[in-house]
Residue frames as qw, qx, qy, qz and C-alpha x, y, z in Angstrom:
[[0.364, 0.698, 0.568, -0.240, 2.35, 3.91, 60.00],
 [0.164, 0.808, -0.208, -0.526, 4.10, 6.63, 58.02],
 [0.144, -0.344, 0.831, 0.412, 6.00, 3.99, 56.06],
 [0.329, 0.366, 0.870, 0.028, 2.79, 2.10, 55.28],
 [0.286, 0.816, 0.303, -0.401, 1.07, 5.32, 54.27],
 [0.021, 0.672, -0.487, -0.557, 3.96, 6.20, 51.97],
 [0.150, -0.098, 0.919, 0.352, 3.82, 2.83, 50.17],
 [0.321, 0.576, 0.726, -0.197, 0.03, 3.05, 50.00],
 [0.239, 0.821, -0.002, -0.519, 0.32, 6.41, 48.20],
 [0.016, -0.497, 0.721, 0.484, 2.99, 5.06, 45.82],
 [0.264, 0.158, 0.945, 0.109, 0.90, 1.97, 45.14],
 [0.330, 0.704, 0.535, -0.331, -2.20, 4.04, 44.50],
 [0.181, 0.771, -0.252, -0.556, -0.41, 6.41, 42.14],
 [0.102, -0.303, 0.862, 0.394, 1.13, 3.52, 40.21],
 [0.305, 0.376, 0.874, -0.043, -2.24, 1.78, 39.93],
 [0.301, 0.790, 0.285, -0.452, -3.95, 4.97, 38.76],
 [0.080, 0.649, -0.509, -0.560, -1.24, 5.53, 36.14],
 [0.154, -0.082, 0.942, 0.288, -1.51, 2.01, 34.74],
 [0.304, 0.558, 0.749, -0.190, -5.31, 2.14, 34.65],
 [0.242, 0.802, 0.037, -0.544, -5.24, 5.51, 32.90],
 [0.006, 0.470, -0.717, -0.515, -2.84, 4.15, 30.27],
 [0.221, 0.196, 0.948, 0.116, -5.13, 1.19, 29.66],
 [0.282, 0.725, 0.515, -0.361, -8.15, 3.47, 29.36],
 [0.128, 0.725, -0.292, -0.611, -6.26, 5.73, 26.94],
 [0.087, -0.212, 0.877, 0.422, -5.47, 2.73, 24.75],
 [0.278, 0.480, 0.828, -0.087, -9.17, 1.80, 24.68],
 [0.247, 0.817, 0.160, -0.497, -9.94, 5.31, 23.46],
 [0.030, 0.566, -0.621, -0.542, -7.21, 4.95, 20.84],
 [0.266, 0.110, 0.943, 0.168, -8.76, 1.62, 19.82],
 [0.333, 0.704, 0.570, -0.262, -12.13, 3.30, 19.21],
 [0.149, 0.805, -0.203, -0.537, -10.39, 6.06, 17.23],
 [0.098, -0.373, 0.812, 0.438, -8.45, 3.56, 15.10],
 [0.348, 0.345, 0.872, 0.004, -11.57, 1.47, 14.44],
 [0.319, 0.819, 0.296, -0.373, -13.37, 4.58, 13.17],
 [0.041, 0.717, -0.472, -0.511, -10.34, 5.50, 11.05],
 [0.238, -0.120, 0.915, 0.302, -10.08, 2.03, 9.49],
 [0.374, 0.570, 0.719, -0.133, -13.81, 2.08, 8.73],
 [0.233, 0.855, 0.010, -0.463, -13.45, 5.49, 7.07],
 [0.056, -0.542, 0.701, 0.460, -10.49, 4.29, 5.02],
 [0.338, 0.140, 0.922, 0.125, -12.35, 1.14, 4.01],
 [0.377, 0.741, 0.478, -0.283, -15.30, 3.21, 2.84],
 [0.158, 0.818, -0.282, -0.476, -13.01, 5.45, 0.81],
 [0.220, -0.319, 0.852, 0.353, -11.20, 2.47, -0.76],
 [0.294, 0.312, 0.899, 0.095, -14.48, 0.84, -1.83],
 [0.284, 0.656, 0.235, -0.658, -16.16, 4.04, -3.06],
 [0.690, 0.643, 0.319, 0.091, -17.16, 4.52, -6.67],
 [0.603, -0.161, 0.216, 0.751, -14.02, 5.54, -8.58],
 [0.211, 0.933, 0.145, -0.253, -13.64, 9.08, -9.89],
 [0.641, 0.661, -0.095, 0.378, -11.28, 10.70, -12.35],
 [0.667, -0.201, -0.240, 0.677, -7.86, 11.41, -10.83],
 [0.059, -0.965, -0.218, 0.133, -8.10, 14.96, -9.44],
 [0.474, 0.695, -0.174, 0.511, -5.66, 17.68, -10.40],
 [0.085, 0.575, -0.498, 0.644, -3.00, 18.28, -7.76],
 [0.790, -0.450, -0.381, -0.166, -4.11, 15.57, -5.33],
 [0.060, -0.645, 0.568, -0.508, -2.78, 15.77, -1.77],
 [0.366, 0.019, -0.902, 0.228, -2.13, 13.07, 0.78],
 [0.158, 0.103, 0.591, -0.784, -4.34, 14.74, 3.38],
 [0.561, 0.284, 0.100, -0.771, -7.36, 15.00, 1.11],
 [0.746, 0.375, -0.333, -0.438, -6.95, 12.18, -1.40],
 [0.021, -0.369, 0.925, -0.089, -5.13, 9.28, 0.24],
 [0.306, 0.145, 0.932, -0.133, -6.96, 6.00, -0.55],
 [0.509, 0.472, 0.084, -0.715, -9.32, 7.76, -2.97],
 [0.653, 0.240, 0.701, 0.157, -10.77, 5.34, -5.53],
 [0.197, 0.670, -0.262, -0.666, -9.93, 6.51, -9.03],
 [0.793, 0.360, 0.469, 0.145, -10.14, 5.46, -12.65],
 [0.010, 0.761, -0.361, -0.539, -7.80, 6.42, -15.46],
 [0.858, 0.420, 0.274, 0.116, -7.02, 5.59, -19.07],
 [0.048, 0.889, -0.389, -0.238, -3.71, 5.98, -20.80],
 [0.792, 0.459, -0.395, 0.074, -0.63, 4.39, -22.27],
 [0.831, -0.508, 0.113, 0.197, 1.74, 2.29, -20.22],
 [0.099, 0.862, -0.482, -0.123, 5.32, 3.44, -20.44],
 [0.842, 0.318, -0.434, 0.030, 7.89, 0.97, -21.72],
 [0.300, 0.410, -0.673, 0.537, 10.16, 1.40, -18.66],
 [0.737, -0.544, -0.365, -0.166, 9.39, -0.35, -15.37],
 [0.044, -0.582, 0.633, -0.508, 10.74, 0.02, -11.87],
 [0.750, -0.181, -0.633, -0.060, 10.83, -3.06, -9.65],
 [0.343, -0.609, 0.412, -0.585, 10.21, -2.76, -5.92],
 [0.321, 0.114, -0.924, 0.175, 11.30, -5.81, -3.92],
 [0.618, -0.275, 0.074, -0.733, 8.26, -7.31, -2.23],
 [0.084, 0.017, -0.983, 0.163, 7.18, -10.24, -0.07],
 [0.511, -0.339, -0.428, -0.663, 3.53, -11.22, -0.28],
 [0.617, -0.414, 0.363, -0.562, 1.38, -12.30, 2.66],
 [0.994, 0.025, 0.008, -0.106, 1.96, -15.87, 1.43],
 [0.576, -0.618, 0.435, 0.311, 5.73, -15.33, 1.79],
 [0.757, 0.432, 0.329, 0.364, 6.36, -15.31, -1.96],
 [0.303, -0.616, 0.162, 0.709, 9.20, -13.03, -2.96],
 [0.501, 0.531, 0.506, 0.460, 9.11, -10.91, -6.07],
 [0.208, -0.100, 0.048, 0.972, 8.57, -7.34, -7.19],
 [0.278, 0.767, 0.458, -0.352, 5.90, -4.71, -7.52],
 [0.474, 0.274, 0.449, 0.706, 6.01, -3.30, -11.03],
 [0.013, 0.770, 0.233, -0.594, 5.82, 0.50, -11.27],
 [0.448, 0.338, 0.514, 0.649, 5.21, 2.09, -14.67],
 [0.089, 0.249, 0.007, -0.964, 4.37, 5.51, -16.01],
 [0.302, 0.592, 0.747, 0.018, 0.77, 5.96, -17.10],
 [0.091, -0.131, 0.245, 0.956, 0.58, 8.60, -19.83],
 [0.307, 0.581, 0.665, -0.355, -2.98, 9.93, -19.95],
 [0.441, 0.624, 0.518, 0.384, -4.72, 11.48, -22.93],
 [0.024, -0.991, -0.109, -0.068, -4.34, 15.01, -21.57],
 [0.472, 0.672, -0.397, 0.410, -0.57, 14.55, -21.28],
 [0.530, -0.676, 0.388, -0.335, -0.45, 13.91, -17.53],
 [0.640, 0.275, -0.705, 0.135, 2.08, 11.31, -16.48],
 [0.656, -0.555, 0.265, -0.437, 1.26, 9.43, -13.28],
 [0.003, 0.369, -0.921, 0.123, 2.87, 6.52, -11.47],
 [0.847, -0.078, -0.185, -0.493, 1.02, 3.21, -11.73],
 [0.317, -0.343, 0.864, -0.190, 1.64, 0.29, -9.39],
 [0.621, 0.157, -0.553, -0.534, 0.60, -2.49, -11.76],
 [0.916, -0.288, 0.018, -0.279, 0.93, -5.25, -9.19],
 [0.567, -0.556, 0.607, 0.025, 3.16, -8.21, -8.31],
 [0.787, 0.438, -0.419, -0.115, 5.41, -10.50, -10.31],
 [0.919, -0.347, 0.075, 0.171, 7.40, -13.48, -8.98],
 [0.325, -0.750, 0.425, 0.389, 11.14, -12.99, -8.77],
 [0.598, 0.004, 0.695, 0.399, 11.67, -15.42, -11.65],
 [0.411, 0.714, 0.514, 0.237, 9.68, -13.13, -13.98],
 [0.240, -0.758, -0.027, 0.606, 11.71, -10.01, -13.29],
 [0.119, -0.448, 0.510, 0.725, 13.31, -9.88, -16.73],
 [0.364, 0.409, 0.812, 0.203, 10.36, -11.25, -18.68],
 [0.010, 0.184, 0.324, 0.928, 8.86, -8.88, -21.28],
 [0.111, 0.526, 0.688, -0.487, 5.69, -7.06, -20.22],
 [0.262, 0.637, 0.579, 0.436, 3.05, -5.52, -22.36],
 [0.076, -0.307, -0.129, 0.940, 2.81, -1.77, -22.81],
 [0.067, -0.335, -0.651, -0.678, 0.19, 0.22, -24.67],
 [0.387, -0.375, -0.064, -0.840, -3.31, 1.46, -23.89],
 [0.320, -0.238, -0.879, 0.259, -5.00, 0.38, -20.65],
 [0.428, -0.626, -0.154, -0.633, -7.93, 1.29, -18.45],
 [0.391, 0.083, -0.736, 0.546, -7.15, 1.27, -14.75],
 [0.548, -0.696, -0.184, -0.425, -9.24, 1.25, -11.59],
 [0.662, -0.017, -0.537, 0.523, -7.43, 1.63, -8.30],
 [0.422, -0.864, -0.254, 0.104, -6.64, 3.87, -5.36],
 [0.256, 0.802, -0.299, 0.450, -4.32, 6.78, -4.78],
 [0.841, -0.467, -0.174, 0.209, -1.68, 5.97, -2.21],
 [0.107, 0.837, -0.433, 0.317, 1.15, 7.76, -0.46],
 [0.881, -0.109, -0.438, 0.143, 3.13, 4.76, 0.80],
 [0.373, -0.821, 0.359, -0.239, 4.72, 4.98, 4.23],
 [0.986, 0.026, -0.028, 0.164, 7.63, 2.67, 3.58],
 [0.678, 0.399, -0.226, 0.574, 11.30, 2.64, 4.35],
 [0.439, -0.896, 0.021, 0.071, 13.44, 4.27, 6.99],
 [0.009, -0.854, 0.512, 0.087, 17.14, 4.87, 7.60],
 [0.565, -0.289, 0.769, 0.078, 17.77, 1.11, 7.44],
 [0.774, 0.527, 0.319, -0.143, 16.22, 0.72, 3.98],
 [0.606, -0.132, 0.459, 0.636, 18.86, -0.03, 1.33],
 [0.186, 0.583, -0.201, -0.765, 19.33, 2.50, -1.43],
 [0.821, 0.483, 0.130, -0.275, 17.90, 1.65, -4.86],
 [0.583, -0.244, 0.629, 0.453, 20.09, -0.58, -7.00],
 [0.412, 0.674, -0.124, -0.600, 20.07, 1.32, -10.27],
 [0.126, 0.427, -0.814, -0.373, 22.08, -1.23, -12.26],
 [0.016, -0.123, -0.992, -0.038, 19.75, -4.12, -11.41],
 [0.374, -0.314, -0.313, -0.815, 16.61, -1.96, -11.24],
 [0.536, -0.419, -0.723, 0.120, 15.64, -2.96, -7.70],
 [0.196, -0.556, 0.193, -0.784, 14.03, -0.61, -5.19],
 [0.337, -0.141, -0.859, 0.360, 13.30, -1.48, -1.58],
 [0.072, 0.546, 0.562, -0.617, 10.51, 1.02, -0.95],
 [0.290, 0.683, 0.540, 0.397, 7.96, 2.87, -3.06],
 [0.273, -0.493, -0.093, 0.821, 9.60, 6.29, -2.80],
 [0.418, 0.791, 0.441, -0.072, 7.31, 8.59, -4.78],
 [0.061, 0.916, -0.222, -0.328, 9.83, 11.34, -5.45],
 [0.338, -0.427, 0.756, 0.364, 12.50, 8.88, -6.58],
 [0.494, 0.317, 0.792, 0.167, 10.13, 6.92, -8.81],
 [0.335, 0.877, 0.291, -0.182, 8.64, 10.07, -10.32],
 [0.058, -0.819, 0.418, 0.389, 12.10, 11.39, -11.10],
 [0.400, -0.213, 0.832, 0.322, 13.14, 8.13, -12.76],
 [0.357, 0.427, 0.804, 0.211, 9.98, 7.81, -14.87],
 [0.059, 0.076, 0.237, 0.967, 9.34, 11.51, -15.50],
 [0.294, -0.579, -0.694, -0.311, 5.92, 11.63, -13.83],
 [0.377, -0.656, 0.125, -0.642, 4.03, 13.50, -11.16],
 [0.100, 0.211, -0.876, 0.421, 4.68, 12.09, -7.67],
 [0.684, -0.015, 0.211, -0.698, 1.17, 10.63, -7.70],
 [0.027, 0.188, -0.978, -0.087, 0.73, 6.85, -7.39],
 [0.793, -0.019, -0.082, -0.604, -2.26, 4.80, -8.47],
 [0.251, -0.226, 0.937, -0.092, -2.24, 1.29, -7.01],
 [0.485, 0.047, -0.594, -0.639, -4.18, -0.83, -9.49],
 [0.624, -0.012, 0.622, -0.472, -7.19, -2.84, -8.40],
 [0.748, 0.357, 0.554, 0.077, -7.86, -3.94, -11.95],
 [0.014, -0.548, 0.456, 0.701, -6.26, -3.30, -15.34],
 [0.711, 0.462, 0.527, -0.059, -7.93, -3.86, -18.68],
 [0.892, 0.078, -0.416, -0.158, -6.76, -5.54, -20.84],
 [0.811, -0.554, 0.186, 0.027, -5.28, -7.89, -18.25],
 [0.378, 0.727, -0.565, 0.095, -1.54, -8.35, -18.17],
 [0.783, 0.024, -0.587, 0.206, 0.84, -10.90, -16.68],
 [0.119, 0.256, -0.533, 0.798, 1.21, -8.65, -13.63],
 [0.383, -0.526, -0.759, 0.003, -1.14, -9.51, -10.75],
 [0.144, -0.685, 0.021, -0.714, -2.73, -6.37, -9.21],
 [0.447, -0.234, -0.685, 0.525, -2.23, -5.99, -5.46],
 [0.172, -0.750, -0.347, -0.536, -5.14, -3.79, -4.45],
 [0.003, -0.359, 0.472, -0.806, -5.00, -1.39, -1.52],
 [0.605, -0.496, -0.599, -0.168, -6.82, -2.78, 1.54],
 [0.388, -0.779, 0.214, -0.444, -7.10, -1.95, 5.23],
 [0.956, -0.186, -0.207, 0.095, -5.36, -5.23, 6.14],
 [0.685, 0.228, -0.266, 0.638, -1.96, -3.59, 6.44],
 [0.149, -0.717, 0.116, -0.671, -3.06, -0.80, 8.77],
 [0.392, 0.021, -0.790, 0.470, -1.72, -1.62, 12.26],
 [0.515, -0.554, -0.063, -0.650, -4.25, -1.65, 15.08],
 [0.592, 0.015, -0.732, 0.336, -2.64, -3.04, 18.23],
 [0.212, -0.478, 0.269, -0.808, -4.40, -0.84, 20.77],
 [0.849, -0.356, -0.147, -0.362, -6.47, -3.69, 22.24],
 [0.856, 0.011, -0.379, 0.351, -3.30, -5.68, 22.99],
 [0.255, 0.391, -0.345, 0.814, -1.72, -2.57, 24.51],
 [0.520, -0.490, 0.060, -0.697, -4.81, -1.99, 26.67],
 [0.931, -0.245, -0.258, -0.083, -4.78, -5.60, 27.89],
 [0.675, 0.201, -0.404, 0.584, -1.09, -5.25, 28.72],
 [0.021, -0.446, 0.286, -0.848, -1.62, -2.09, 30.78],
 [0.717, -0.416, -0.013, -0.560, -4.63, -3.53, 32.63],
 [0.920, -0.075, -0.358, 0.140, -2.70, -6.74, 33.32],
 [0.458, 0.285, -0.411, 0.736, 0.17, -4.71, 34.75],
 [0.348, -0.484, 0.143, -0.790, -2.33, -2.76, 36.85],
 [0.888, -0.317, -0.203, -0.265, -3.69, -6.04, 38.27],
 [0.811, 0.053, -0.384, 0.437, -0.19, -7.31, 39.06],
 [0.173, 0.427, -0.300, 0.835, 0.76, -3.95, 40.59],
 [0.577, -0.487, 0.030, -0.655, -2.36, -3.94, 42.77],
 [0.938, -0.217, -0.271, -0.029, -1.74, -7.52, 43.91],
 [0.666, 0.180, -0.378, 0.617, 1.90, -6.82, 44.75],
 [0.069, -0.486, 0.223, -0.842, 1.02, -3.62, 46.59],
 [0.748, -0.442, -0.075, -0.489, -1.71, -5.34, 48.61],
 [0.918, -0.091, -0.329, 0.201, 0.63, -8.23, 49.45],
 [0.459, 0.319, -0.359, 0.748, 3.40, -5.89, 50.52],
 [0.304, -0.500, 0.155, -0.796, 1.09, -3.80, 52.69],
 [0.867, -0.357, -0.185, -0.295, -0.43, -6.88, 54.31],
 [0.842, 0.006, -0.355, 0.407, 2.98, -8.34, 55.13],
 [0.241, 0.408, -0.292, 0.831, 4.25, -4.99, 56.42],
 [0.527, -0.511, 0.050, -0.678, 1.21, -4.57, 58.66],
 [0.927, -0.243, -0.283, -0.051, 1.54, -8.14, 59.94],
 [0.668, 0.160, -0.384, 0.617, 5.16, -7.49, 60.89],
 [0.031, -0.468, 0.224, -0.854, 4.32, -4.23, 62.63],
 [0.716, -0.443, -0.043, -0.537, 1.57, -5.87, 64.67],
 [0.919, -0.098, -0.349, 0.153, 3.80, -8.81, 65.50]]
């Protein structure tokens, strides 16, 4: 009886732990859904003038509008689209009328167009401020000679182009250019909490079934 009681306690504790983890993931799912909705609202809001000294905490995803001159120098960030097309995101300096120099993600070009000439000059931009969370210790260093980056590193790009470390990701650019804008959306925000919850609850079911089976067999042997 002591042995059965011991395994009953272990089984109960394991089941309670797995159920609590599943419940926690459901709470995280609700939190992430609210967050994604908030971000989506901010992305789609009426654009405002780029604020002075924007911060990631306060201004990430903020819809903005700006006018200025495109710098002649581009940086090319290696990119793969959702349709598996390889190419580059084109990053330029946007020199505004008040002298501010900001980073502008103009959009995507196919790999074959990397060295094609691109228009500079005056543009009007609508987009969103973004602090990209890209790259880690495995990300290759920028290839300066071939002008290829593997992540949108704000500090690096700002240093190369002589701008503030503030990035506008274009939703639209007027006049249009040969670069296709890649607007900020909520599609890339991971939200796997439902799958995690299902996994934990499935493990809880399996754990409960195994515990019940073990206890039943142990009791049958003791009575036999």
